[in-house]
Biopython code that builds the backbone (N, CA, C, O; Angstrom):
import numpy as np
from Bio.PDB.StructureBuilder import StructureBuilder

atoms = [
    (1, "MET", "N", (113.444, -17.328, -28.014)),
    (1, "MET", "CA", (114.390, -17.080, -29.073)),
    (1, "MET", "C", (114.134, -18.079, -30.209)),
    (1, "MET", "O", (114.084, -19.290, -29.990)),
    (2, "ALA", "N", (113.981, -17.568, -31.375)),
    (2, "ALA", "CA", (113.678, -18.397, -32.536)),
    (2, "ALA", "C", (114.954, -19.084, -33.026)),
    (2, "ALA", "O", (116.033, -18.492, -33.000)),
    (3, "PRO", "N", (114.823, -20.347, -33.477)),
    (3, "PRO", "CA", (116.016, -21.029, -34.000)),
    (3, "PRO", "C", (116.484, -20.373, -35.294)),
    (3, "PRO", "O", (115.716, -19.711, -35.992)),
    (4, "LEU", "N", (117.732, -20.570, -35.587)),
    (4, "LEU", "CA", (118.295, -20.017, -36.811)),
    (4, "LEU", "C", (117.687, -20.699, -38.027)),
    (4, "LEU", "O", (117.345, -21.881, -37.988)),
    (5, "LYS", "N", (117.557, -19.930, -39.115)),
    (5, "LYS", "CA", (117.000, -20.502, -40.339)),
    (5, "LYS", "C", (117.937, -21.569, -40.878)),
    (5, "LYS", "O", (119.146, -21.356, -40.964)),
    (6, "GLY", "N", (117.392, -22.691, -41.234)),
    (6, "GLY", "CA", (118.181, -23.773, -41.794)),
    (6, "GLY", "C", (118.680, -24.759, -40.764)),
    (6, "GLY", "O", (119.250, -25.786, -41.132)),
    (7, "LEU", "N", (118.486, -24.482, -39.474)),
    (7, "LEU", "CA", (118.981, -25.384, -38.446)),
    (7, "LEU", "C", (117.865, -26.093, -37.680)),
    (7, "LEU", "O", (118.125, -26.718, -36.652)),
    (8, "SER", "N", (116.647, -26.004, -38.160)),
    (8, "SER", "CA", (115.563, -26.733, -37.512)),
    (8, "SER", "C", (115.184, -27.932, -38.384)),
    (8, "SER", "O", (115.536, -27.980, -39.563)),
    (9, "TRP", "N", (114.458, -28.909, -37.798)),
    (9, "TRP", "CA", (114.084, -30.107, -38.541)),
    (9, "TRP", "C", (113.145, -29.769, -39.692)),
    (9, "TRP", "O", (113.210, -30.386, -40.754)),
    (10, "GLN", "N", (112.272, -28.789, -39.480)),
    (10, "GLN", "CA", (111.338, -28.434, -40.541)),
    (10, "GLN", "C", (112.082, -27.852, -41.741)),
    (10, "GLN", "O", (111.755, -28.175, -42.883)),
    (11, "SER", "N", (113.077, -27.000, -41.499)),
    (11, "SER", "CA", (113.801, -26.415, -42.624)),
    (11, "SER", "C", (114.714, -27.450, -43.297)),
    (11, "SER", "O", (114.942, -27.381, -44.505)),
    (12, "LEU", "N", (115.235, -28.410, -42.519)),
    (12, "LEU", "CA", (116.038, -29.477, -43.131)),
    (12, "LEU", "C", (115.171, -30.409, -43.969)),
    (12, "LEU", "O", (115.622, -30.918, -44.995)),
    (13, "LYS", "N", (113.925, -30.639, -43.542)),
    (13, "LYS", "CA", (113.027, -31.459, -44.352)),
    (13, "LYS", "C", (112.649, -30.741, -45.637)),
    (13, "LYS", "O", (112.472, -31.373, -46.679)),
    (14, "ALA", "N", (112.526, -29.423, -45.565)),
    (14, "ALA", "CA", (112.200, -28.662, -46.769)),
    (14, "ALA", "C", (113.409, -28.595, -47.705)),
    (14, "ALA", "O", (113.246, -28.668, -48.923)),
    (15, "ASN", "N", (114.616, -28.459, -47.156)),
    (15, "ASN", "CA", (115.855, -28.413, -47.940)),
    (15, "ASN", "C", (116.649, -29.689, -47.658)),
    (15, "ASN", "O", (117.677, -29.640, -46.983)),
    (16, "TYR", "N", (116.189, -30.805, -48.161)),
    (16, "TYR", "CA", (116.789, -32.100, -47.855)),
    (16, "TYR", "C", (118.192, -32.240, -48.434)),
    (16, "TYR", "O", (118.913, -33.165, -48.058)),
    (17, "SER", "N", (118.596, -31.359, -49.328)),
    (17, "SER", "CA", (119.950, -31.446, -49.875)),
    (17, "SER", "C", (120.997, -30.977, -48.869)),
    (17, "SER", "O", (122.190, -31.193, -49.084)),
    (18, "LEU", "N", (120.580, -30.344, -47.785)),
    (18, "LEU", "CA", (121.521, -29.907, -46.745)),
    (18, "LEU", "C", (121.840, -31.003, -45.734)),
    (18, "LEU", "O", (122.771, -30.852, -44.943)),
    (19, "ILE", "N", (121.105, -32.077, -45.744)),
    (19, "ILE", "CA", (121.309, -33.148, -44.761)),
    (19, "ILE", "C", (122.708, -33.766, -44.867)),
    (19, "ILE", "O", (123.329, -33.964, -43.823)),
    (20, "PRO", "N", (123.255, -34.088, -46.062)),
    (20, "PRO", "CA", (124.627, -34.616, -46.118)),
    (20, "PRO", "C", (125.662, -33.616, -45.596)),
    (20, "PRO", "O", (126.636, -34.004, -44.951)),
    (21, "LEU", "N", (125.447, -32.335, -45.875)),
    (21, "LEU", "CA", (126.381, -31.322, -45.388)),
    (21, "LEU", "C", (126.409, -31.298, -43.870)),
    (21, "LEU", "O", (127.484, -31.312, -43.270)),
    (22, "PHE", "N", (125.242, -31.261, -43.241)),
    (22, "PHE", "CA", (125.188, -31.233, -41.782)),
    (22, "PHE", "C", (125.726, -32.520, -41.179)),
    (22, "PHE", "O", (126.366, -32.486, -40.128)),
    (23, "SER", "N", (125.477, -33.665, -41.830)),
    (23, "SER", "CA", (125.986, -34.917, -41.250)),
    (23, "SER", "C", (127.514, -34.987, -41.360)),
    (23, "SER", "O", (128.167, -35.446, -40.423)),
    (24, "ILE", "N", (128.095, -34.547, -42.471)),
    (24, "ILE", "CA", (129.553, -34.586, -42.611)),
    (24, "ILE", "C", (130.214, -33.614, -41.644)),
    (24, "ILE", "O", (131.242, -33.938, -41.049)),
    (25, "VAL", "N", (129.638, -32.425, -41.479)),
    (25, "VAL", "CA", (130.200, -31.453, -40.530)),
    (25, "VAL", "C", (130.081, -31.975, -39.109)),
    (25, "VAL", "O", (130.997, -31.792, -38.308)),
    (26, "THR", "N", (128.979, -32.616, -38.784)),
    (26, "THR", "CA", (128.807, -33.183, -37.438)),
    (26, "THR", "C", (129.811, -34.306, -37.190)),
    (26, "THR", "O", (130.389, -34.382, -36.106)),
    (27, "ILE", "N", (130.025, -35.173, -38.168)),
    (27, "ILE", "CA", (131.009, -36.257, -38.013)),
    (27, "ILE", "C", (132.406, -35.674, -37.825)),
    (27, "ILE", "O", (133.173, -36.165, -36.996)),
    (28, "GLY", "N", (132.746, -34.631, -38.584)),
    (28, "GLY", "CA", (134.049, -33.988, -38.435)),
    (28, "GLY", "C", (134.235, -33.368, -37.064)),
    (28, "GLY", "O", (135.321, -33.451, -36.491)),
    (29, "MET", "N", (133.191, -32.746, -36.529)),
    (29, "MET", "CA", (133.294, -32.141, -35.193)),
    (29, "MET", "C", (133.441, -33.209, -34.121)),
    (29, "MET", "O", (134.182, -33.017, -33.156)),
    (30, "VAL", "N", (132.748, -34.332, -34.274)),
    (30, "VAL", "CA", (132.871, -35.424, -33.300)),
    (30, "VAL", "C", (134.274, -36.031, -33.362)),
    (30, "VAL", "O", (134.861, -36.348, -32.327)),
    (31, "MET", "N", (134.806, -36.190, -34.565)),
    (31, "MET", "CA", (136.156, -36.739, -34.685)),
    (31, "MET", "C", (137.207, -35.791, -34.114)),
    (31, "MET", "O", (138.168, -36.243, -33.492)),
    (32, "ALA", "N", (137.040, -34.485, -34.317)),
    (32, "ALA", "CA", (137.992, -33.522, -33.760)),
    (32, "ALA", "C", (137.935, -33.519, -32.232)),
    (32, "ALA", "O", (138.972, -33.463, -31.570)),
    (33, "ALA", "N", (136.735, -33.579, -31.681)),
    (33, "ALA", "CA", (136.612, -33.629, -30.227)),
    (33, "ALA", "C", (137.180, -34.933, -29.677)),
    (33, "ALA", "O", (137.802, -34.936, -28.614)),
    (34, "GLY", "N", (136.973, -36.037, -30.388)),
    (34, "GLY", "CA", (137.533, -37.323, -29.952)),
    (34, "GLY", "C", (139.051, -37.326, -29.989)),
    (34, "GLY", "O", (139.697, -37.869, -29.093)),
    (35, "HIS", "N", (139.619, -36.724, -31.021)),
    (35, "HIS", "CA", (141.082, -36.653, -31.102)),
    (35, "HIS", "C", (141.644, -35.765, -29.988)),
    (35, "HIS", "O", (142.675, -36.089, -29.399)),
    (36, "ALA", "N", (140.972, -34.651, -29.698)),
    (36, "ALA", "CA", (141.437, -33.793, -28.612)),
    (36, "ALA", "C", (141.377, -34.534, -27.279)),
    (36, "ALA", "O", (142.309, -34.435, -26.480)),
    (37, "PHE", "N", (140.304, -35.269, -27.027)),
    (37, "PHE", "CA", (140.202, -36.041, -25.789)),
    (37, "PHE", "C", (141.270, -37.123, -25.723)),
    (37, "PHE", "O", (141.885, -37.329, -24.676)),
    (38, "ARG", "N", (141.496, -37.825, -26.851)),
    (38, "ARG", "CA", (142.510, -38.885, -26.869)),
    (38, "ARG", "C", (143.901, -38.322, -26.623)),
    (38, "ARG", "O", (144.710, -38.937, -25.929)),
    (39, "SER", "N", (144.182, -37.149, -27.193)),
    (39, "SER", "CA", (145.491, -36.531, -26.976)),
    (39, "SER", "C", (145.670, -36.124, -25.516)),
    (39, "SER", "O", (146.748, -36.305, -24.951)),
    (40, "LEU", "N", (144.635, -35.582, -24.910)),
    (40, "LEU", "CA", (144.746, -35.174, -23.509)),
    (40, "LEU", "C", (144.820, -36.367, -22.571)),
    (40, "LEU", "O", (145.527, -36.321, -21.564)),
    (41, "ALA", "N", (144.106, -37.426, -22.887)),
    (41, "ALA", "CA", (144.020, -38.551, -21.961)),
    (41, "ALA", "C", (145.187, -39.527, -22.089)),
    (41, "ALA", "O", (145.656, -40.057, -21.081)),
    (42, "PHE", "N", (145.660, -39.771, -23.299)),
    (42, "PHE", "CA", (146.593, -40.869, -23.490)),
    (42, "PHE", "C", (147.955, -40.474, -24.051)),
    (42, "PHE", "O", (148.848, -41.321, -24.092)),
    (43, "SER", "N", (148.153, -39.257, -24.475)),
    (43, "SER", "CA", (149.416, -38.871, -25.088)),
    (43, "SER", "C", (150.413, -38.431, -24.024)),
    (43, "SER", "O", (150.046, -37.770, -23.052)),
    (44, "SER", "N", (151.665, -38.800, -24.212)),
    (44, "SER", "CA", (152.689, -38.367, -23.262)),
    (44, "SER", "C", (153.211, -36.977, -23.598)),
    (44, "SER", "O", (153.958, -36.392, -22.813)),
    (45, "ASP", "N", (152.829, -36.437, -24.757)),
    (45, "ASP", "CA", (153.258, -35.089, -25.121)),
    (45, "ASP", "C", (152.492, -34.025, -24.347)),
    (45, "ASP", "O", (152.984, -32.909, -24.175)),
    (46, "VAL", "N", (151.301, -34.356, -23.881)),
    (46, "VAL", "CA", (150.455, -33.409, -23.165)),
    (46, "VAL", "C", (150.331, -33.886, -21.732)),
    (46, "VAL", "O", (150.009, -35.049, -21.487)),
    (47, "LYS", "N", (150.585, -32.996, -20.784)),
    (47, "LYS", "CA", (150.484, -33.362, -19.376)),
    (47, "LYS", "C", (149.491, -32.422, -18.704)),
    (47, "LYS", "O", (149.727, -31.218, -18.609)),
    (48, "VAL", "N", (148.390, -32.978, -18.243)),
    (48, "VAL", "CA", (147.383, -32.199, -17.538)),
    (48, "VAL", "C", (147.286, -32.790, -16.140)),
    (48, "VAL", "O", (146.778, -33.897, -15.966)),
    (49, "ASN", "N", (147.764, -32.070, -15.159)),
    (49, "ASN", "CA", (147.765, -32.551, -13.789)),
    (49, "ASN", "C", (147.541, -31.353, -12.884)),
    (49, "ASN", "O", (148.478, -30.605, -12.604)),
    (50, "ARG", "N", (146.322, -31.163, -12.426)),
    (50, "ARG", "CA", (146.012, -30.001, -11.603)),
    (50, "ARG", "C", (146.439, -30.192, -10.146)),
    (50, "ARG", "O", (146.720, -29.213, -9.455)),
    (51, "ARG", "N", (146.490, -31.426, -9.676)),
    (51, "ARG", "CA", (146.817, -31.667, -8.276)),
    (51, "ARG", "C", (148.297, -31.470, -7.982)),
    (51, "ARG", "O", (148.665, -31.029, -6.894)),
    (52, "ASN", "N", (149.139, -31.795, -8.943)),
    (52, "ASN", "CA", (150.566, -31.713, -8.746)),
    (52, "ASN", "C", (151.138, -30.750, -9.792)),
    (52, "ASN", "O", (151.502, -31.181, -10.886)),
    (53, "PRO", "N", (151.221, -29.460, -9.473)),
    (53, "PRO", "CA", (151.595, -28.471, -10.491)),
    (53, "PRO", "C", (153.097, -28.389, -10.755)),
    (53, "PRO", "O", (153.658, -27.294, -10.803)),
    (54, "GLU", "N", (153.747, -29.532, -10.925)),
    (54, "GLU", "CA", (155.160, -29.517, -11.255)),
    (54, "GLU", "C", (155.335, -29.120, -12.713)),
    (54, "GLU", "O", (154.443, -29.313, -13.538)),
    (55, "ARG", "N", (156.473, -28.575, -13.005)),
    (55, "ARG", "CA", (156.804, -28.318, -14.400)),
    (55, "ARG", "C", (157.386, -29.609, -14.969)),
    (55, "ARG", "O", (158.253, -30.218, -14.343)),
    (56, "PRO", "N", (156.926, -30.035, -16.143)),
    (56, "PRO", "CA", (157.367, -31.341, -16.648)),
    (56, "PRO", "C", (158.863, -31.411, -16.898)),
    (56, "PRO", "O", (159.453, -32.485, -16.773)),
    (57, "TRP", "N", (159.490, -30.304, -17.247)),
    (57, "TRP", "CA", (160.928, -30.346, -17.535)),
    (57, "TRP", "C", (161.755, -30.465, -16.261)),
    (57, "TRP", "O", (162.945, -30.775, -16.325)),
    (58, "GLU", "N", (161.139, -30.222, -15.101)),
    (58, "GLU", "CA", (161.869, -30.391, -13.845)),
    (58, "GLU", "C", (161.894, -31.852, -13.416)),
    (58, "GLU", "O", (162.736, -32.236, -12.604)),
    (59, "THR", "N", (161.003, -32.664, -13.935)),
    (59, "THR", "CA", (160.954, -34.071, -13.536)),
    (59, "THR", "C", (161.792, -34.952, -14.446)),
    (59, "THR", "O", (161.990, -36.128, -14.138)),
    (60, "GLN", "N", (162.289, -34.427, -15.551)),
    (60, "GLN", "CA", (163.077, -35.219, -16.486)),
    (60, "GLN", "C", (164.555, -34.966, -16.233)),
    (60, "GLN", "O", (165.161, -34.102, -16.867)),
    (61, "VAL", "N", (165.134, -35.724, -15.302)),
    (61, "VAL", "CA", (166.526, -35.530, -14.923)),
    (61, "VAL", "C", (167.271, -36.847, -15.115)),
    (61, "VAL", "O", (166.769, -37.910, -14.751)),
    (62, "ASN", "N", (168.460, -36.770, -15.683)),
    (62, "ASN", "CA", (169.296, -37.965, -15.852)),
    (62, "ASN", "C", (169.868, -38.400, -14.509)),
    (62, "ASN", "O", (169.681, -37.721, -13.499)),
    (63, "ASP", "N", (170.567, -39.539, -14.499)),
    (63, "ASP", "CA", (171.163, -40.057, -13.270)),
    (63, "ASP", "C", (172.258, -39.150, -12.728)),
    (63, "ASP", "O", (172.466, -39.087, -11.516)),
    (64, "ASP", "N", (172.961, -38.446, -13.613)),
    (64, "ASP", "CA", (174.040, -37.582, -13.140)),
    (64, "ASP", "C", (173.550, -36.195, -12.714)),
    (64, "ASP", "O", (174.364, -35.349, -12.342)),
    (65, "GLY", "N", (172.256, -35.948, -12.761)),
    (65, "GLY", "CA", (171.707, -34.680, -12.302)),
    (65, "GLY", "C", (171.438, -33.682, -13.406)),
    (65, "GLY", "O", (170.845, -32.633, -13.156)),
    (66, "SER", "N", (171.865, -33.988, -14.628)),
    (66, "SER", "CA", (171.603, -33.076, -15.737)),
    (66, "SER", "C", (170.206, -33.339, -16.295)),
    (66, "SER", "O", (169.634, -34.411, -16.097)),
    (67, "PHE", "N", (169.680, -32.360, -16.980)),
    (67, "PHE", "CA", (168.337, -32.497, -17.533)),
    (67, "PHE", "C", (168.361, -33.299, -18.823)),
    (67, "PHE", "O", (169.314, -33.222, -19.598)),
    (68, "LYS", "N", (167.303, -34.071, -19.044)),
    (68, "LYS", "CA", (167.183, -34.831, -20.277)),
    (68, "LYS", "C", (166.860, -33.883, -21.417)),
    (68, "LYS", "O", (166.209, -32.856, -21.221)),
    (69, "SER", "N", (167.309, -34.227, -22.582)),
    (69, "SER", "CA", (167.015, -33.425, -23.756)),
    (69, "SER", "C", (165.601, -33.735, -24.215)),
    (69, "SER", "O", (165.296, -34.872, -24.576)),
    (70, "ALA", "N", (164.745, -32.738, -24.201)),
    (70, "ALA", "CA", (163.372, -32.915, -24.642)),
    (70, "ALA", "C", (163.183, -32.397, -26.056)),
    (70, "ALA", "O", (162.051, -32.206, -26.501)),
    (71, "LYS", "N", (164.278, -32.167, -26.767)),
    (71, "LYS", "CA", (164.177, -31.639, -28.120)),
    (71, "LYS", "C", (163.856, -32.764, -29.093)),
    (71, "LYS", "O", (164.306, -33.898, -28.932)),
    (72, "TYR", "N", (163.078, -32.427, -30.091)),
    (72, "TYR", "CA", (162.817, -33.363, -31.167)),
    (72, "TYR", "C", (163.732, -33.098, -32.352)),
    (72, "TYR", "O", (163.825, -33.921, -33.263)),
    (73, "LEU", "N", (164.404, -31.960, -32.346)),
    (73, "LEU", "CA", (165.297, -31.588, -33.430)),
    (73, "LEU", "C", (166.652, -31.269, -32.821)),
    (73, "LEU", "O", (166.753, -30.415, -31.940)),
    (74, "HIS", "N", (167.671, -31.937, -33.276)),
    (74, "HIS", "CA", (169.021, -31.677, -32.808)),
    (74, "HIS", "C", (169.793, -31.001, -33.924)),
    (74, "HIS", "O", (169.845, -31.503, -35.046)),
    (75, "ILE", "N", (170.388, -29.865, -33.615)),
    (75, "ILE", "CA", (171.168, -29.129, -34.598)),
    (75, "ILE", "C", (172.602, -29.648, -34.532)),
    (75, "ILE", "O", (173.234, -29.606, -33.475)),
    (76, "HIS", "N", (173.105, -30.128, -35.639)),
    (76, "HIS", "CA", (174.459, -30.655, -35.704)),
    (76, "HIS", "C", (175.371, -29.625, -36.350)),
    (76, "HIS", "O", (174.950, -28.894, -37.247)),
    (77, "ASP", "N", (176.607, -29.567, -35.902)),
    (77, "ASP", "CA", (177.609, -28.717, -36.530)),
    (77, "ASP", "C", (178.337, -29.573, -37.558)),
    (77, "ASP", "O", (179.224, -30.359, -37.223)),
    (78, "TYR", "N", (177.950, -29.405, -38.794)),
    (78, "TYR", "CA", (178.487, -30.254, -39.846)),
    (78, "TYR", "C", (179.923, -29.899, -40.210)),
    (78, "TYR", "O", (180.579, -30.652, -40.929)),
    (79, "ARG", "N", (180.415, -28.779, -39.730)),
    (79, "ARG", "CA", (181.816, -28.431, -39.990)),
    (79, "ARG", "C", (182.766, -29.329, -39.207)),
    (79, "ARG", "O", (183.930, -29.473, -39.583)),
    (80, "LYS", "N", (182.285, -29.931, -38.127)),
    (80, "LYS", "CA", (183.138, -30.783, -37.290)),
    (80, "LYS", "C", (183.163, -32.237, -37.751)),
    (80, "LYS", "O", (183.927, -33.036, -37.209)),
    (81, "LEU", "N", (182.351, -32.594, -38.731)),
    (81, "LEU", "CA", (182.338, -33.964, -39.218)),
    (81, "LEU", "C", (183.563, -34.228, -40.084)),
    (81, "LEU", "O", (184.096, -33.322, -40.724)),
    (82, "LYS", "N", (183.993, -35.468, -40.092)),
    (82, "LYS", "CA", (185.124, -35.840, -40.934)),
    (82, "LYS", "C", (184.689, -35.828, -42.391)),
    (82, "LYS", "O", (183.581, -36.244, -42.730)),
    (83, "LYS", "N", (185.583, -35.343, -43.243)),
    (83, "LYS", "CA", (185.269, -35.279, -44.664)),
    (83, "LYS", "C", (185.560, -36.631, -45.307)),
    (83, "LYS", "O", (186.534, -37.308, -44.977)),
    (84, "SER", "N", (184.695, -36.991, -46.218)),
    (84, "SER", "CA", (184.887, -38.208, -46.978)),
    (84, "SER", "C", (185.804, -37.926, -48.159)),
    (84, "SER", "O", (185.932, -36.784, -48.601)),
    (85, "GLU", "N", (186.429, -38.959, -48.657)),
    (85, "GLU", "CA", (187.315, -38.750, -49.802)),
    (85, "GLU", "C", (186.507, -38.449, -51.064)),
    (85, "GLU", "O", (187.055, -37.921, -52.032)),
    (86, "TYR", "N", (185.218, -38.776, -51.067)),
    (86, "TYR", "CA", (184.377, -38.546, -52.219)),
    (86, "TYR", "C", (183.645, -37.199, -52.160)),
    (86, "TYR", "O", (182.972, -36.809, -53.114)),
    (87, "GLU", "N", (183.782, -36.504, -51.046)),
    (87, "GLU", "CA", (183.089, -35.228, -50.864)),
    (87, "GLU", "C", (183.864, -34.103, -51.525)),
    (87, "GLU", "O", (185.072, -33.991, -51.317)),
    (88, "PRO", "N", (183.209, -33.272, -52.312)),
    (88, "PRO", "CA", (183.932, -32.184, -52.968)),
    (88, "PRO", "C", (184.283, -31.083, -51.965)),
    (88, "PRO", "O", (183.619, -30.939, -50.939)),
    (89, "GLU", "N", (185.308, -30.324, -52.260)),
    (89, "GLU", "CA", (185.717, -29.198, -51.411)),
    (89, "GLU", "C", (184.752, -28.032, -51.622)),
    (89, "GLU", "O", (184.405, -27.704, -52.757)),
    (90, "LEU", "N", (184.333, -27.425, -50.554)),
    (90, "LEU", "CA", (183.426, -26.291, -50.614)),
    (90, "LEU", "C", (184.148, -25.042, -50.180)),
    (90, "LEU", "O", (184.938, -25.071, -49.237)),
    (91, "ASP", "N", (183.884, -23.942, -50.861)),
    (91, "ASP", "CA", (184.456, -22.659, -50.458)),
    (91, "ASP", "C", (183.648, -22.075, -49.325)),
    (91, "ASP", "O", (182.419, -22.047, -49.389)),
    (92, "GLU", "N", (184.309, -21.616, -48.303)),
    (92, "GLU", "CA", (183.597, -21.028, -47.157)),
    (92, "GLU", "C", (183.670, -19.542, -47.188)),
    (92, "GLU", "O", (183.128, -18.878, -46.304)),
]
sb = StructureBuilder()
sb.init_structure("model")
sb.init_model(0)
sb.init_chain("A")
sb.init_seg("    ")
for serial, (resi, resn, name, xyz) in enumerate(atoms, 1):
    if name == "N":
        sb.init_residue(resn, " ", resi, " ")
    sb.init_atom(name, np.array(xyz, "f"), 0.0, 1.0, " ", f" {name:<3s}", serial, name[0])
structure = sb.get_structure()
């Protein structure tokens, strides 16, 4: 099988202006692969455990037996907040 045009050393030597493009794309691919590995290996947001197939939300339990909140966004009911004296009245 013949190599693709532009991806062999001979064609890169003939078209030397493509060398920065290939080097920048290669550096970007290495950085993306490194970030993916770092996220899988060291991040607590990602759990990869083939030996112990527990669901992560089943292991996060408070002392009283309720589940811990794993949400990053909490929706507040702003109608229940106390109104400030400086807050204007809003029509509902």
